[in-house]
KETI-113672 format. One line per 8 residues: number of its first residue (from 1); for each residue x, y, z of C-alpha. Coordinates in steps of 0.25 Angstrom, whole numbers, m for minus. Layout:
% residues N
NUM> X/Y/Z | ...
% end
This chain:
% residues 478
1> 0/0/0 | 5/14/m3 | 5/23/9 | m1/37/9 | m5/36/m6 | m11/49/m12 | m20/47/m24 | m22/60/m32
9> m32/62/m43 | m31/74/m53 | m44/78/m60 | m45/83/m75 | m42/98/m71 | m30/94/m63 | m25/87/m76 | m30/97/m85
17> m17/103/m91 | m2/102/m90 | m2/112/m79 | m13/105/m71 | m5/92/m72 | 8/98/m67 | 0/103/m55 | m6/89/m53
25> 8/82/m55 | 14/91/m45 | 3/88/m34 | 6/73/m37 | 21/75/m36 | 21/83/m23 | 12/72/m16 | 21/61/m21
33> 33/67/m14 | 26/62/0 | 17/51/m4 | 13/41/m15 | 3/47/m25 | m5/41/m36 | m13/50/m46 | m26/49/m53
41> m28/59/m65 | m40/63/m73 | m39/66/m88 | m36/81/m91 | m48/90/m90 | m59/88/m101 | m51/77/m107 | m61/66/m103
49> m72/74/m109 | m65/75/m122 | m62/60/m122 | m77/57/m120 | m81/68/m130 | m71/61/m140 | m78/47/m138 | m91/53/m140
57> m87/59/m153 | m81/46/m157 | m95/39/m154 | m102/49/m163 | m92/47/m174 | m86/61/m173 | m72/57/m178 | m67/72/m179
65> m72/75/m165 | m64/62/m160 | m51/66/m167 | m52/81/m162 | m55/77/m147 | m43/67/m148 | m34/78/m153 | m38/87/m142
73> m36/77/m131 | m22/73/m137 | m18/87/m139 | m21/91/m124 | m13/80/m118 | m1/82/m128 | m1/97/m125 | m2/94/m110
81> 10/84/m111 | 19/94/m118 | 16/104/m107 | 17/95/m96 | 29/86/m99 | 44/90/m102 | 47/87/m117 | 55/74/m114
89> 43/68/m107 | 33/71/m117 | 35/61/m128 | 31/49/m120 | 19/56/m114 | 14/61/m128 | 15/47/m133 | 7/42/m121
97> m3/53/m124 | m4/49/m139 | m6/35/m135 | m18/38/m126 | m24/47/m137 | m23/36/m147 | m30/26/m137 | m41/36/m136
105> m42/38/m151 | m43/23/m153 | m54/22/m143 | m61/34/m150 | m60/28/m163 | m66/15/m158 | m78/23/m153 | m79/30/m167
113> m80/17/m174 | m90/11/m164 | m98/24/m163 | m100/21/m149 | m92/22/m136 | m90/9/m128 | m89/12/m113 | m76/4/m112
121> m70/12/m124 | m75/25/m117 | m68/22/m104 | m55/18/m111 | m55/31/m119 | m59/41/m108 | m47/36/m99 | m38/42/m109
129> m39/56/m103 | m34/51/m89 | m23/42/m96 | m18/55/m103 | m17/64/m90 | m11/53/m82 | 0/51/m93 | 3/66/m92
137> 3/69/m77 | 11/56/m75 | 22/60/m85 | 23/74/m79 | 24/68/m65 | 35/59/m70 | 42/70/m78 | 42/79/m65
145> 49/69/m56 | 37/62/m50 | 36/47/m55 | 22/45/m61 | 15/35/m70 | 2/36/m77 | m7/24/m75 | m20/20/m82
153> m30/17/m71 | m35/6/m80 | m23/m2/m74 | m27/1/m60 | m42/4/m58 | m51/m9/m60 | m65/m6/m63 | m78/m13/m67
161> m83/m12/m81 | m93/m1/m80 | m86/7/m91 | m88/22/m89 | m90/21/m74 | m82/10/m69 | m81/6/m54 | m67/2/m48
169> m64/m13/m43 | m57/m8/m31 | m50/m22/m28 | m44/m23/m42 | m40/m9/m42 | m33/m10/m29 | m25/m22/m35 | m21/m14/m47
177> m18/m2/m40 | m8/m10/m31 | m2/m16/m42 | 0/m4/m52 | 0/9/m43 | 6/5/m30 | 20/1/m36 | 21/14/m43
185> 17/22/m30 | 27/14/m22 | 38/18/m33 | 34/32/m31 | 27/34/m44 | 14/41/m45 | 4/33/m53 | m5/43/m61
193> m18/35/m63 | m28/38/m73 | m42/42/m67 | m56/38/m72 | m52/25/m78 | m50/10/m75 | m52/m3/m81 | m59/m16/m78
201> m52/m28/m73 | m50/m33/m87 | m44/m20/m92 | m56/m13/m98 | m55/2/m97 | m65/9/m88 | m68/23/m82 | m74/27/m69
209> m84/36/m73 | m86/51/m71 | m75/58/m63 | m68/44/m62 | m54/49/m60 | m58/53/m45 | m63/39/m44 | m50/33/m49
217> m42/40/m39 | m51/35/m27 | m51/21/m33 | m35/22/m33 | m35/28/m19 | m43/17/m13 | m36/6/m21 | m22/11/m16
225> m27/15/m2 | m22/29/m4 | m22/39/8 | m28/50/0 | m34/54/m13 | m33/68/m18 | m42/73/m30 | m37/85/m37
233> m47/94/m44 | m49/108/m48 | m57/112/m35 | m52/115/m21 | m60/103/m16 | m75/99/m13 | m83/111/m11 | m96/114/m5
241> m102/118/m18 | m97/121/m32 | m90/135/m31 | m95/138/m45 | m109/138/m39 | m106/142/m24 | m95/152/m23 | m94/150/m8
249> m92/135/m9 | m82/129/0 | m71/118/m1 | m75/107/9 | m63/103/17 | m68/89/19 | m79/80/14 | m84/66/17
257> m83/55/6 | m98/55/5 | m99/70/3 | m88/70/m7 | m95/59/m15 | m109/65/m14 | m103/79/m19 | m96/72/m31
265> m108/64/m34 | m117/76/m34 | m108/85/m43 | m96/90/m36 | m84/89/m46 | m73/86/m36 | m73/71/m37 | m80/59/m43
273> m91/53/m34 | m85/39/m34 | m72/44/m29 | m75/43/m15 | m80/28/m14 | m66/21/m15 | m60/30/m4 | m71/29/7
281> m68/15/12 | m53/18/13 | m55/32/19 | m46/38/8 | m48/53/9 | m49/62/m4 | m45/76/m6 | m51/85/m17
289> m40/95/m21 | m38/106/m31 | m26/104/m40 | m28/119/m44 | m27/124/m30 | m17/116/m22 | m19/124/m10 | m33/120/m8
297> m34/109/3 | m46/102/m5 | m57/93/1 | m54/80/9 | m64/69/7 | m64/59/18 | m72/51/28 | m77/61/38
305> m86/57/50 | m95/69/51 | m103/77/41 | m107/92/42 | m119/93/34 | m120/99/19 | m106/100/14 | m108/104/m1
313> m118/106/m12 | m115/101/m26 | m123/102/m39 | m124/95/m53 | m131/102/m65 | m129/91/m75 | m140/82/m70 | m154/78/m74
321> m166/73/m66 | m173/61/m72 | m187/58/m67 | m195/45/m68 | m209/44/m64 | m218/31/m65 | m231/33/m72 | m238/21/m66
329> m239/17/m51 | m236/3/m56 | m222/7/m57 | m214/3/m45 | m206/16/m42 | m195/10/m34 | m192/m1/m45 | m192/10/m55
337> m182/18/m48 | m173/6/m47 | m174/3/m61 | m171/18/m65 | m159/17/m56 | m154/4/m62 | m155/11/m76 | m147/23/m71
345> m137/14/m66 | m136/7/m79 | m134/20/m86 | m123/23/m75 | m130/36/m71 | m128/42/m58 | m141/46/m50 | m138/59/m43
353> m151/61/m36 | m164/52/m35 | m177/56/m29 | m191/49/m30 | m206/51/m27 | m212/41/m18 | m226/42/m23 | m225/44/m38
361> m212/35/m38 | m206/45/m47 | m191/48/m46 | m180/56/m52 | m165/56/m52 | m154/65/m56 | m142/60/m65 | m131/67/m73
369> m136/74/m86 | m126/66/m94 | m132/53/m89 | m146/56/m93 | m146/50/m107 | m140/37/m103 | m149/36/m90 | m162/39/m98
377> m158/28/m108 | m156/18/m97 | m169/23/m90 | m178/22/m102 | m172/8/m105 | m175/3/m91 | m189/10/m90 | m193/7/m105
385> m205/m1/m102 | m211/9/m91 | m208/21/m100 | m215/14/m112 | m227/11/m104 | m227/24/m97 | m226/18/m83 | m215/28/m81
393> m216/42/m86 | m205/47/m96 | m192/49/m89 | m190/64/m86 | m176/71/m87 | m174/85/m81 | m160/90/m84 | m162/104/m79
401> m158/100/m64 | m146/101/m55 | m142/93/m43 | m137/99/m30 | m132/90/m19 | m130/94/m4 | m119/85/2 | m114/83/16
409> m112/73/27 | m121/75/39 | m132/83/32 | m142/74/40 | m137/82/52 | m143/95/47 | m158/95/49 | m166/102/38
417> m154/103/29 | m161/97/17 | m173/107/19 | m163/119/20 | m156/115/7 | m169/114/m1 | m174/127/5 | m161/134/1
425> m163/129/m13 | m177/132/m14 | m175/146/m9 | m166/149/m21 | m178/145/m30 | m172/132/m34 | m182/121/m36 | m178/107/m30
433> m182/96/m40 | m177/84/m32 | m170/80/m19 | m162/68/m15 | m156/65/m2 | m149/52/3 | m152/46/16 | m137/50/21
441> m141/64/19 | m127/66/13 | m133/73/0 | m145/81/m3 | m147/81/m19 | m156/91/m25 | m160/93/m39 | m164/107/m44
449> m166/114/m57 | m152/117/m63 | m154/132/m64 | m156/132/m49 | m144/122/m46 | m134/133/m43 | m143/141/m34 | m147/128/m26
457> m132/125/m24 | m129/139/m18 | m141/138/m10 | m138/125/m3 | m123/129/m1 | m127/141/6 | m138/135/14 | m129/124/19
465> m118/134/22 | m108/125/14 | m98/136/10 | m96/139/25 | m82/136/29 | m81/123/36 | m94/118/29 | m109/119/33
473> m113/123/46 | m117/113/57 | m131/108/57 | m136/118/68 | m133/130/59 | m138/125/46
% end
């Protein structure tokens, strides 16, 4: 076992240019002077989107679009290489970049010929972005005197075969990590591991889903029994609200694992919701830090015994509310809900909020807007008989909505808090469309009209005094 291991993950903006890679590399080098360090990196900012756009163009038969996008991707990485590395070190890295670009070109050509995007090919193609950035920063670290080696996570992280949103097989991953990463760490070499991707036990490439580089880092932290995980982004830490919406939003010094997961799940762009799960059992703390502001202490995410009520309010505008209502009392509402949830599961859609009516057996749920089409297709297939015979009313979709979520451990100790939150929102002339709250009272989810979302967030933040230094006031003062 490696003692006092630090895992550091750098996001797309921290990898976004030669200058940002220099900063990230210096952070790694400084830490590696006193303890073993392993690094996980994202693709350069916007590169994954460009890769995905290229695959879509290939599926549509847009050969010129594919060619132009590949040219842009290649040029960006070649330019970064030439700016980042000394001339004697450039030749081998430029060759590696071109090899990876050729691999992506081959995959794109296959999609062009097929006129479709097989999930396995998409996963293999999308990992190219992380492989390119890992190659660049590892070469820079090595060139500046800190031994480092780029490693494709496909060699280390073993997953199931759910392409596009794979789940890690932790026992196998721990075995691979011990075999591949530990010897390098013991030799004083920094492994620079690609985020976002892995492979099945028989070697088929997979990806870990939206924001999967954070998840990659926590998987490796757990597999290697790391002492800490630092996630470097472009914000000072986890905040009480989006500062673009709430100017007096404050950085939270510390949050619990559950608070962090709920905030991420409900729209806070600090880490991926699944990041927390591999760390909880082993009690590995996570720090959210800003690579653009090294003086900021960041936010610590750890096991904390006591909650202090509402800590933060987060929001999402790229959502849609889907409503389903039985037209006949012969329909068992509970069974219908179960079938609907199964259909959403098959569509790999995340349900952000769910609420129902006990008498009419109608219910509604909130999903991300980019998951609406595939969700509707799955729902209509599942309920085809009921819809055809009008046992169920036509499925309604409302995309003029937004979600806000109030998150905090210990909200149950604040009597009347939910009522005060609803009153504050209504007092600002914002209509509440749907409400969902779990039995743990960790999160209150509220759906409002999109044009009132910003006002609602500000109203809740002010009502709960979240911008107050040290967090919300004690229950007796709320």
